[in-house]
N, CA, C, O and the ligand as a Tripos MOL2 file, in Angstrom:
@<TRIPOS>MOLECULE
protein
  245   243    62     0     0
PROTEIN
NO_CHARGES

@<TRIPOS>ATOM
      1 N           0.8480   -1.1870    0.0000 N.3       1 MET1
      2 CA          0.0000    0.0000    0.0000 C.3       1 MET1
      3 C           0.8910    1.2470    0.0000 C.2       1 MET1
      4 O           1.9260    1.3020    0.6640 O.2       1 MET1
      5 N           0.4500    2.2320   -0.7630 N.am      2 ARG2
      6 CA          1.2140    3.4660   -0.8000 C.3       2 ARG2
      7 C           0.2550    4.6460   -0.8660 C.2       2 ARG2
      8 O          -0.9540    4.4810   -1.0290 O.2       2 ARG2
      9 N           0.8120    5.8140   -0.7390 N.am      3 GLU3
     10 CA         -0.0250    7.0010   -0.7760 C.3       3 GLU3
     11 C           0.2340    7.7990   -2.0400 C.2       3 GLU3
     12 O           1.3730    7.9490   -2.4830 O.2       3 GLU3
     13 N          -0.8400    8.3040   -2.6030 N.am      4 GLU4
     14 CA         -0.7170    9.1520   -3.7740 C.3       4 GLU4
     15 C          -1.4740   10.4410   -3.5120 C.2       4 GLU4
     16 O          -2.4140   10.4830   -2.7180 O.2       4 GLU4
     17 N          -1.0450   11.4880   -4.1960 N.am      5 ILE5
     18 CA         -1.7490   12.7590   -4.0520 C.3       5 ILE5
     19 C          -3.1810   12.5930   -4.5430 C.2       5 ILE5
     20 O          -3.4290   12.0510   -5.6200 O.2       5 ILE5
     21 N          -4.0930   13.0610   -3.7500 N.am      6 CYS6
     22 CA         -5.5080   12.9430   -4.0830 C.3       6 CYS6
     23 C          -5.8120   13.7450   -5.3450 C.2       6 CYS6
     24 O          -5.5060   14.9350   -5.4340 O.2       6 CYS6
     25 N          -6.4180   13.0720   -6.3140 N.am      7 THR7
     26 CA         -6.7200   13.7500   -7.5750 C.3       7 THR7
     27 C          -7.9500   14.6400   -7.4440 C.2       7 THR7
     28 O          -8.1970   15.4990   -8.2900 O.2       7 THR7
     29 N          -8.7100   14.4320   -6.3930 N.am      8 GLU8
     30 CA         -9.9310   15.2020   -6.2060 C.3       8 GLU8
     31 C          -9.6080   16.6300   -5.7560 C.2       8 GLU8
     32 O         -10.2390   17.5900   -6.1990 O.2       8 GLU8
     33 N          -8.6310   16.7500   -4.8830 N.am      9 CYS9
     34 CA         -8.3050   18.0670   -4.3230 C.3       9 CYS9
     35 C          -6.8930   18.4880   -4.6750 C.2       9 CYS9
     36 O          -6.4110   19.5150   -4.1970 O.2       9 CYS9
     37 N          -6.2300   17.7050   -5.5050 N.am     10 GLN10
     38 CA         -4.8560   18.0050   -5.9190 C.3      10 GLN10
     39 C          -3.9120   18.0840   -4.7260 C.2      10 GLN10
     40 O          -2.9140   18.8050   -4.7630 O.2      10 GLN10
     41 N          -4.2210   17.3630   -3.6990 N.am     11 GLY11
     42 CA         -3.3190   17.3020   -2.5640 C.3      11 GLY11
     43 C          -3.4880   18.4110   -1.5540 C.2      11 GLY11
     44 O          -2.7240   18.5090   -0.5930 O.2      11 GLY11
     45 N          -4.4900   19.2510   -1.7690 N.am     12 THR12
     46 CA         -4.6790   20.3610   -0.8310 C.3      12 THR12
     47 C          -5.5110   19.9400    0.3790 C.2      12 THR12
     48 O          -5.4460   20.5620    1.4390 O.2      12 THR12
     49 N          -6.2840   18.8850    0.2040 N.am     13 GLY13
     50 CA         -7.1280   18.4380    1.3000 C.3      13 GLY13
     51 C          -8.4740   19.1460    1.3240 C.2      13 GLY13
     52 O          -9.3540   18.8200    2.1210 O.2      13 GLY13
     53 N          -8.6160   20.1310    0.4230 N.am     14 TYR14
     54 CA         -9.8730   20.8630    0.3750 C.3      14 TYR14
     55 C         -10.3470   21.0020   -1.0600 C.2      14 TYR14
     56 O          -9.5490   21.0340   -1.9970 O.2      14 TYR14
     57 N         -11.6310   21.0830   -1.2080 N.am     15 VAL15
     58 CA        -12.1980   21.3440   -2.5210 C.3      15 VAL15
     59 C         -13.1420   22.5310   -2.4010 C.2      15 VAL15
     60 O         -13.7890   22.7280   -1.3720 O.2      15 VAL15
     61 N         -13.2070   23.3130   -3.4600 N.am     16 MET16
     62 CA        -14.0890   24.4680   -3.4540 C.3      16 MET16
     63 C         -15.4670   24.0510   -3.9540 C.2      16 MET16
     64 O         -15.6070   23.4730   -5.0320 O.2      16 MET16
     65 N         -16.4460   24.3480   -3.1740 N.am     17 VAL17
     66 CA        -17.8110   24.0190   -3.5720 C.3      17 VAL17
     67 C         -18.6590   25.2740   -3.4860 C.2      17 VAL17
     68 O         -18.3730   26.1920   -2.7160 O.2      17 VAL17
     69 N         -19.6980   25.2920   -4.2860 N.am     18 ALA18
     70 CA        -20.6160   26.4190   -4.2510 C.3      18 ALA18
     71 C         -21.4240   26.3280   -2.9650 C.2      18 ALA18
     72 O         -22.2070   25.4000   -2.7590 O.2      18 ALA18
     73 N         -21.2140   27.3050   -2.1210 N.am     19 ALA19
     74 CA        -21.9090   27.2950   -0.8460 C.3      19 ALA19
     75 C         -23.3680   27.6950   -1.0410 C.2      19 ALA19
     76 O         -23.6770   28.5520   -1.8680 O.2      19 ALA19
     77 N         -24.2430   27.0840   -0.2910 N.am     20 PRO20
     78 CA        -25.6490   27.4870   -0.3640 C.3      20 PRO20
     79 C         -25.8050   28.8670    0.2590 C.2      20 PRO20
     80 O         -24.9590   29.3200    1.0300 O.2      20 PRO20
     81 N         -26.8670   29.5010   -0.0800 N.am     21 ASP21
     82 CA        -27.1130   30.8110    0.5160 C.3      21 ASP21
     83 C         -27.1660   30.6740    2.0360 C.2      21 ASP21
     84 O         -27.8270   29.7920    2.5840 O.2      21 ASP21
     85 N         -26.4810   31.5330    2.6590 N.am     22 TYR22
     86 CA        -26.5380   31.5090    4.1180 C.3      22 TYR22
     87 C         -26.4680   32.9270    4.6430 C.2      22 TYR22
     88 O         -25.8620   33.8110    4.0380 O.2      22 TYR22
     89 N         -27.0870   33.1140    5.7520 N.am     23 TYR23
     90 CA        -27.1570   34.4510    6.3130 C.3      23 TYR23
     91 C         -25.9290   34.7190    7.1680 C.2      23 TYR23
     92 O         -25.6280   33.9680    8.0960 O.2      23 TYR23
     93 N         -25.2370   35.7800    6.8520 N.am     24 SER24
     94 CA        -24.0690   36.1460    7.6190 C.3      24 SER24
     95 C         -24.4270   37.2330    8.6210 C.2      24 SER24
     96 O         -24.7940   38.3460    8.2440 O.2      24 SER24
     97 N         -24.3170   36.9040    9.8740 N.am     25 ALA25
     98 CA        -24.6490   37.8760   10.9100 C.3      25 ALA25
     99 C         -23.6570   39.0260   10.9020 C.2      25 ALA25
    100 O         -24.0140   40.1630   11.2090 O.2      25 ALA25
    101 N         -22.4100   38.7300   10.5520 N.am     26 SER26
    102 CA        -21.3900   39.7670   10.5710 C.3      26 SER26
    103 C         -21.5430   40.7290    9.3870 C.2      26 SER26
    104 O         -21.2640   41.9230    9.4980 O.2      26 SER26
    105 N         -21.9920   40.1820    8.2570 N.am     27 TYR27
    106 CA        -22.1760   41.0300    7.0790 C.3      27 TYR27
    107 C         -23.5860   41.6080    7.0240 C.2      27 TYR27
    108 O         -23.8150   42.6760    6.4570 O.2      27 TYR27
    109 N         -24.5130   40.8900    7.6180 N.am     28 GLY28
    110 CA        -25.8790   41.3930    7.6830 C.3      28 GLY28
    111 C         -26.6930   41.0880    6.4500 C.2      28 GLY28
    112 O         -27.7630   41.6670    6.2640 O.2      28 GLY28
    113 N         -26.2190   40.1990    5.6040 N.am     29 TYR29
    114 CA        -27.0110   39.7990    4.4440 C.3      29 TYR29
    115 C         -26.6400   38.3860    4.0240 C.2      29 TYR29
    116 O         -25.7110   37.7730    4.5510 O.2      29 TYR29
    117 N         -27.3840   37.9070    3.0790 N.am     30 TYR30
    118 CA        -27.1340   36.5440    2.6260 C.3      30 TYR30
    119 C         -25.9310   36.5060    1.6970 C.2      30 TYR30
    120 O         -25.7570   37.3630    0.8300 O.2      30 TYR30
    121 N         -25.1340   35.5160    1.9000 N.am     31 LEU31
    122 CA        -23.9330   35.3580    1.0990 C.3      31 LEU31
    123 C         -24.0770   34.1400    0.2000 C.2      31 LEU31
    124 O         -24.6970   33.1410    0.5650 O.2      31 LEU31
    125 N         -23.5020   34.2480   -0.9580 N.am     32 GLN32
    126 CA        -23.4270   33.0770   -1.8320 C.3      32 GLN32
    127 C         -22.0530   33.0990   -2.4720 C.2      32 GLN32
    128 O         -21.7120   34.0170   -3.2190 O.2      32 GLN32
    129 N         -21.3020   32.1190   -2.1820 N.am     33 ASP33
    130 CA        -19.9310   32.1270   -2.6440 C.3      33 ASP33
    131 C         -19.4020   30.6990   -2.6340 C.2      33 ASP33
    132 O         -20.0910   29.7610   -2.2330 O.2      33 ASP33
    133 N         -18.2000   30.5690   -3.0720 N.am     34 GLU34
    134 CA        -17.5750   29.2640   -2.9730 C.3      34 GLU34
    135 C         -16.8230   29.1950   -1.6600 C.2      34 GLU34
    136 O         -16.2900   30.1880   -1.1660 O.2      34 GLU34
    137 N         -16.7970   28.0220   -1.1250 N.am     35 GLN35
    138 CA        -16.0710   27.8580    0.1180 C.3      35 GLN35
    139 C         -15.3200   26.5350    0.1030 C.2      35 GLN35
    140 O         -15.7580   25.5580   -0.5050 O.2      35 GLN35
    141 N         -14.1910   26.5260    0.7770 N.am     36 PRO36
    142 CA        -13.4400   25.2760    0.8360 C.3      36 PRO36
    143 C         -14.0380   24.3410    1.8670 C.2      36 PRO36
    144 O         -14.3760   24.7450    2.9800 O.2      36 PRO36
    145 N         -14.1580   23.1040    1.4800 N.am     37 VAL37
    146 CA        -14.6250   22.0870    2.4120 C.3      37 VAL37
    147 C         -13.6410   20.9300    2.3690 C.2      37 VAL37
    148 O         -13.0350   20.6630    1.3310 O.2      37 VAL37
    149 N         -13.4840   20.2590    3.4700 N.am     38 PRO38
    150 CA        -12.5780   19.1110    3.4880 C.3      38 PRO38
    151 C         -12.9480   18.1060    2.4110 C.2      38 PRO38
    152 O         -14.1130   17.7450    2.2440 O.2      38 PRO38
    153 N         -11.9480   17.6690    1.6970 N.am     39 CYS39
    154 CA        -12.1600   16.7150    0.6110 C.3      39 CYS39
    155 C         -12.6290   15.3810    1.1710 C.2      39 CYS39
    156 O         -12.0080   14.8170    2.0710 O.2      39 CYS39
    157 N         -13.7230   14.8930    0.6310 N.am     40 ARG40
    158 CA        -14.2570   13.6210    1.1170 C.3      40 ARG40
    159 C         -13.4240   12.4390    0.6390 C.2      40 ARG40
    160 O         -13.3280   11.4100    1.3080 O.2      40 ARG40
    161 N         -12.8290   12.6140   -0.5270 N.am     41 THR41
    162 CA        -12.0890   11.4970   -1.1060 C.3      41 THR41
    163 C         -10.9180   11.0780   -0.2240 C.2      41 THR41
    164 O         -10.6710    9.8900   -0.0180 O.2      41 THR41
    165 N         -10.2080   12.0680    0.2860 N.am     42 CYS42
    166 CA         -9.0170   11.7650    1.0710 C.3      42 CYS42
    167 C          -9.2080   12.1000    2.5450 C.2      42 CYS42
    168 O          -8.3040   11.8960    3.3560 O.2      42 CYS42
    169 N         -10.3750   12.6110    2.8860 N.am     43 GLY43
    170 CA        -10.6280   12.9360    4.2850 C.3      43 GLY43
    171 C          -9.8720   14.1660    4.7430 C.2      43 GLY43
    172 O          -9.6660   14.3720    5.9390 O.2      43 GLY43
    173 N          -9.4560   14.9900    3.7760 N.am     44 GLY44
    174 CA         -8.7820   16.2380    4.1300 C.3      44 GLY44
    175 C          -7.2880   16.1040    4.3090 C.2      44 GLY44
    176 O          -6.6200   17.0600    4.7010 O.2      44 GLY44
    177 N          -6.7590   14.9350    4.0270 N.am     45 THR45
    178 CA         -5.3310   14.7390    4.2020 C.3      45 THR45
    179 C          -4.5450   15.1270    2.9580 C.2      45 THR45
    180 O          -3.3560   15.4350    3.0380 O.2      45 THR45
    181 N          -5.2200   15.1100    1.7980 N.am     46 GLY46
    182 CA         -4.5330   15.4340    0.5600 C.3      46 GLY46
    183 C          -3.9110   14.2100   -0.0930 C.2      46 GLY46
    184 O          -3.3890   14.2670   -1.2070 O.2      46 GLY46
    185 N          -3.9830   13.1140    0.6260 N.am     47 TYR47
    186 CA         -3.4240   11.8900    0.0700 C.3      47 TYR47
    187 C          -4.4250   10.7530    0.1830 C.2      47 TYR47
    188 O          -5.2490   10.7090    1.0970 O.2      47 TYR47
    189 N          -4.3340    9.8590   -0.7480 N.am     48 VAL48
    190 CA         -5.1950    8.6880   -0.7010 C.3      48 VAL48
    191 C          -4.3300    7.4370   -0.7000 C.2      48 VAL48
    192 O          -3.2930    7.3710   -1.3590 O.2      48 VAL48
    193 N          -4.7750    6.4740    0.0370 N.am     49 GLU49
    194 CA         -4.0400    5.2220    0.0890 C.3      49 GLU49
    195 C          -4.4800    4.3440   -1.0700 C.2      49 GLU49
    196 O          -5.6740    4.1410   -1.2940 O.2      49 GLU49
    197 N          -3.5360    3.8430   -1.7800 N.am     50 VAL50
    198 CA         -3.8580    2.9660   -2.9030 C.3      50 VAL50
    199 C          -3.1440    1.6340   -2.7150 C.2      50 VAL50
    200 O          -2.0220    1.5590   -2.2160 O.2      50 VAL50
    201 N          -3.8290    0.6150   -3.1260 N.am     51 TRP51
    202 CA         -3.2510   -0.7180   -3.0010 C.3      51 TRP51
    203 C          -2.5200   -1.0720   -4.2830 C.2      51 TRP51
    204 O          -3.0280   -0.9080   -5.3920 O.2      51 TRP51
    205 N          -1.3220   -1.5590   -4.0850 N.am     52 GLU52
    206 CA         -0.5540   -2.0060   -5.2350 C.3      52 GLU52
    207 C          -1.2180   -3.2670   -5.7890 C.2      52 GLU52
    208 O          -1.4650   -4.2350   -5.0700 O.2      52 GLU52
    209 N          -1.4930   -3.2200   -7.0690 N.am     53 VAL53
    210 CA         -2.1100   -4.3870   -7.6870 C.3      53 VAL53
    211 C          -1.0060   -5.3280   -8.1540 C.2      53 VAL53
    212 O          -0.2030   -4.9940   -9.0250 O.2      53 VAL53
    213 N          -0.9910   -6.4800   -7.5660 N.am     54 GLU54
    214 CA          0.0410   -7.4270   -7.9200 C.3      54 GLU54
    215 C          -0.2610   -8.0850   -9.2670 C.2      54 GLU54
    216 O          -1.3680   -8.5650   -9.5140 O.2      54 GLU54
    217 N           0.7270   -8.0890  -10.1000 N.am     55 ALA55
    218 CA          0.5370   -8.7110  -11.4130 C.3      55 ALA55
    219 C           0.3680  -10.2200  -11.2320 C.2      55 ALA55
    220 O           1.0730  -10.8660  -10.4560 O.2      55 ALA55
    221 N          -0.5700  -10.7330  -11.9630 N.am     56 GLY56
    222 CA         -0.7860  -12.1720  -11.9150 C.3      56 GLY56
    223 C          -1.5910  -12.6130  -10.7080 C.2      56 GLY56
    224 O          -1.6780  -13.8030  -10.4050 O.2      56 GLY56
    225 N          -2.1830  -11.6350  -10.0170 N.am     57 PHE57
    226 CA         -2.9970  -11.9970   -8.8650 C.3      57 PHE57
    227 C          -4.2470  -12.7440   -9.3200 C.2      57 PHE57
    228 O          -4.9890  -12.3000  -10.1970 O.2      57 PHE57
    229 N          -4.4440  -13.8790   -8.6960 N.am     58 GLU58
    230 CA         -5.6340  -14.6460   -9.0400 C.3      58 GLU58
    231 C          -6.4390  -14.8950   -7.7740 C.2      58 GLU58
    232 O          -5.9210  -15.3700   -6.7630 O.2      58 GLU58
    233 N          -7.6910  -14.5690   -7.8590 N.am     59 GLU59
    234 CA         -8.5530  -14.7870   -6.7210 C.3      59 GLU59
    235 C          -8.9720  -16.2510   -6.6200 C.2      59 GLU59
    236 O          -9.5040  -16.8300   -7.5670 O.2      59 GLU59
    237 N          -8.7320  -16.8090   -5.5030 N.am     60 ALA60
    238 CA         -9.0990  -18.2080   -5.3080 C.3      60 ALA60
    239 C         -10.6030  -18.3410   -5.1660 C.2      60 ALA60
    240 O         -11.2090  -17.7430   -4.2760 O.2      60 ALA60
    241 N         -11.1820  -19.1040   -6.0190 N.am     61 ALA61
    242 CA        -12.6440  -19.2390   -6.0100 C.3      61 ALA61
    243 C         -13.1190  -20.2100   -4.9960 C.2      61 ALA61
    244 O         -14.3230  -20.4310   -4.8690 O.2      61 ALA61
    245 ZN         -8.6470   14.9440   -1.5660 Zn       62 ZN62
@<TRIPOS>BOND
     1     1     2 1
     2     2     3 1
     3     3     4 2
     4     3     5 am
     5     5     6 1
     6     6     7 1
     7     7     8 2
     8     7     9 am
     9     9    10 1
    10    10    11 1
    11    11    12 2
    12    11    13 am
    13    13    14 1
    14    14    15 1
    15    15    16 2
    16    15    17 am
    17    17    18 1
    18    18    19 1
    19    19    20 2
    20    19    21 am
    21    21    22 1
    22    22    23 1
    23    23    24 2
    24    23    25 am
    25    25    26 1
    26    26    27 1
    27    27    28 2
    28    27    29 am
    29    29    30 1
    30    30    31 1
    31    31    32 2
    32    31    33 am
    33    33    34 1
    34    34    35 1
    35    35    36 2
    36    35    37 am
    37    37    38 1
    38    38    39 1
    39    39    40 2
    40    39    41 am
    41    41    42 1
    42    42    43 1
    43    43    44 2
    44    43    45 am
    45    45    46 1
    46    46    47 1
    47    47    48 2
    48    47    49 am
    49    49    50 1
    50    50    51 1
    51    51    52 2
    52    51    53 am
    53    53    54 1
    54    54    55 1
    55    55    56 2
    56    55    57 am
    57    57    58 1
    58    58    59 1
    59    59    60 2
    60    59    61 am
    61    61    62 1
    62    62    63 1
    63    63    64 2
    64    63    65 am
    65    65    66 1
    66    66    67 1
    67    67    68 2
    68    67    69 am
    69    69    70 1
    70    70    71 1
    71    71    72 2
    72    71    73 am
    73    73    74 1
    74    74    75 1
    75    75    76 2
    76    75    77 am
    77    77    78 1
    78    78    79 1
    79    79    80 2
    80    79    81 am
    81    81    82 1
    82    82    83 1
    83    83    84 2
    84    83    85 am
    85    85    86 1
    86    86    87 1
    87    87    88 2
    88    87    89 am
    89    89    90 1
    90    90    91 1
    91    91    92 2
    92    91    93 am
    93    93    94 1
    94    94    95 1
    95    95    96 2
    96    95    97 am
    97    97    98 1
    98    98    99 1
    99    99   100 2
   100    99   101 am
   101   101   102 1
   102   102   103 1
   103   103   104 2
   104   103   105 am
   105   105   106 1
   106   106   107 1
   107   107   108 2
   108   107   109 am
   109   109   110 1
   110   110   111 1
   111   111   112 2
   112   111   113 am
   113   113   114 1
   114   114   115 1
   115   115   116 2
   116   115   117 am
   117   117   118 1
   118   118   119 1
   119   119   120 2
   120   119   121 am
   121   121   122 1
   122   122   123 1
   123   123   124 2
   124   123   125 am
   125   125   126 1
   126   126   127 1
   127   127   128 2
   128   127   129 am
   129   129   130 1
   130   130   131 1
   131   131   132 2
   132   131   133 am
   133   133   134 1
   134   134   135 1
   135   135   136 2
   136   135   137 am
   137   137   138 1
   138   138   139 1
   139   139   140 2
   140   139   141 am
   141   141   142 1
   142   142   143 1
   143   143   144 2
   144   143   145 am
   145   145   146 1
   146   146   147 1
   147   147   148 2
   148   147   149 am
   149   149   150 1
   150   150   151 1
   151   151   152 2
   152   151   153 am
   153   153   154 1
   154   154   155 1
   155   155   156 2
   156   155   157 am
   157   157   158 1
   158   158   159 1
   159   159   160 2
   160   159   161 am
   161   161   162 1
   162   162   163 1
   163   163   164 2
   164   163   165 am
   165   165   166 1
   166   166   167 1
   167   167   168 2
   168   167   169 am
   169   169   170 1
   170   170   171 1
   171   171   172 2
   172   171   173 am
   173   173   174 1
   174   174   175 1
   175   175   176 2
   176   175   177 am
   177   177   178 1
   178   178   179 1
   179   179   180 2
   180   179   181 am
   181   181   182 1
   182   182   183 1
   183   183   184 2
   184   183   185 am
   185   185   186 1
   186   186   187 1
   187   187   188 2
   188   187   189 am
   189   189   190 1
   190   190   191 1
   191   191   192 2
   192   191   193 am
   193   193   194 1
   194   194   195 1
   195   195   196 2
   196   195   197 am
   197   197   198 1
   198   198   199 1
   199   199   200 2
   200   199   201 am
   201   201   202 1
   202   202   203 1
   203   203   204 2
   204   203   205 am
   205   205   206 1
   206   206   207 1
   207   207   208 2
   208   207   209 am
   209   209   210 1
   210   210   211 1
   211   211   212 2
   212   211   213 am
   213   213   214 1
   214   214   215 1
   215   215   216 2
   216   215   217 am
   217   217   218 1
   218   218   219 1
   219   219   220 2
   220   219   221 am
   221   221   222 1
   222   222   223 1
   223   223   224 2
   224   223   225 am
   225   225   226 1
   226   226   227 1
   227   227   228 2
   228   227   229 am
   229   229   230 1
   230   230   231 1
   231   231   232 2
   232   231   233 am
   233   233   234 1
   234   234   235 1
   235   235   236 2
   236   235   237 am
   237   237   238 1
   238   238   239 1
   239   239   240 2
   240   239   241 am
   241   241   242 1
   242   242   243 1
   243   243   244 2
@<TRIPOS>SUBSTRUCTURE
     1 MET1         2 RESIDUE 1 A MET
     2 ARG2         6 RESIDUE 1 A ARG
     3 GLU3        10 RESIDUE 1 A GLU
     4 GLU4        14 RESIDUE 1 A GLU
     5 ILE5        18 RESIDUE 1 A ILE
     6 CYS6        22 RESIDUE 1 A CYS
     7 THR7        26 RESIDUE 1 A THR
     8 GLU8        30 RESIDUE 1 A GLU
     9 CYS9        34 RESIDUE 1 A CYS
    10 GLN10       38 RESIDUE 1 A GLN
    11 GLY11       42 RESIDUE 1 A GLY
    12 THR12       46 RESIDUE 1 A THR
    13 GLY13       50 RESIDUE 1 A GLY
    14 TYR14       54 RESIDUE 1 A TYR
    15 VAL15       58 RESIDUE 1 A VAL
    16 MET16       62 RESIDUE 1 A MET
    17 VAL17       66 RESIDUE 1 A VAL
    18 ALA18       70 RESIDUE 1 A ALA
    19 ALA19       74 RESIDUE 1 A ALA
    20 PRO20       78 RESIDUE 1 A PRO
    21 ASP21       82 RESIDUE 1 A ASP
    22 TYR22       86 RESIDUE 1 A TYR
    23 TYR23       90 RESIDUE 1 A TYR
    24 SER24       94 RESIDUE 1 A SER
    25 ALA25       98 RESIDUE 1 A ALA
    26 SER26      102 RESIDUE 1 A SER
    27 TYR27      106 RESIDUE 1 A TYR
    28 GLY28      110 RESIDUE 1 A GLY
    29 TYR29      114 RESIDUE 1 A TYR
    30 TYR30      118 RESIDUE 1 A TYR
    31 LEU31      122 RESIDUE 1 A LEU
    32 GLN32      126 RESIDUE 1 A GLN
    33 ASP33      130 RESIDUE 1 A ASP
    34 GLU34      134 RESIDUE 1 A GLU
    35 GLN35      138 RESIDUE 1 A GLN
    36 PRO36      142 RESIDUE 1 A PRO
    37 VAL37      146 RESIDUE 1 A VAL
    38 PRO38      150 RESIDUE 1 A PRO
    39 CYS39      154 RESIDUE 1 A CYS
    40 ARG40      158 RESIDUE 1 A ARG
    41 THR41      162 RESIDUE 1 A THR
    42 CYS42      166 RESIDUE 1 A CYS
    43 GLY43      170 RESIDUE 1 A GLY
    44 GLY44      174 RESIDUE 1 A GLY
    45 THR45      178 RESIDUE 1 A THR
    46 GLY46      182 RESIDUE 1 A GLY
    47 TYR47      186 RESIDUE 1 A TYR
    48 VAL48      190 RESIDUE 1 A VAL
    49 GLU49      194 RESIDUE 1 A GLU
    50 VAL50      198 RESIDUE 1 A VAL
    51 TRP51      202 RESIDUE 1 A TRP
    52 GLU52      206 RESIDUE 1 A GLU
    53 VAL53      210 RESIDUE 1 A VAL
    54 GLU54      214 RESIDUE 1 A GLU
    55 ALA55      218 RESIDUE 1 A ALA
    56 GLY56      222 RESIDUE 1 A GLY
    57 PHE57      226 RESIDUE 1 A PHE
    58 GLU58      230 RESIDUE 1 A GLU
    59 GLU59      234 RESIDUE 1 A GLU
    60 ALA60      238 RESIDUE 1 A ALA
    61 ALA61      242 RESIDUE 1 A ALA
    62 ZN62       245 GROUP 0 **** ****
């Protein structure tokens, strides 16, 4: 098993998503913008564990 940079977030651990409208108390109006959220693919680590596929692997039936 090894780790590779997550292709979903390019290794940043976050992905930008369109945020739903939400009311900002500090701004006093509804905001709609993109916001970073932890990448689900890698769990926010930026890396994903991949299993090395062994050549000639045969599953025993
Ligand atoms: Zn990721």
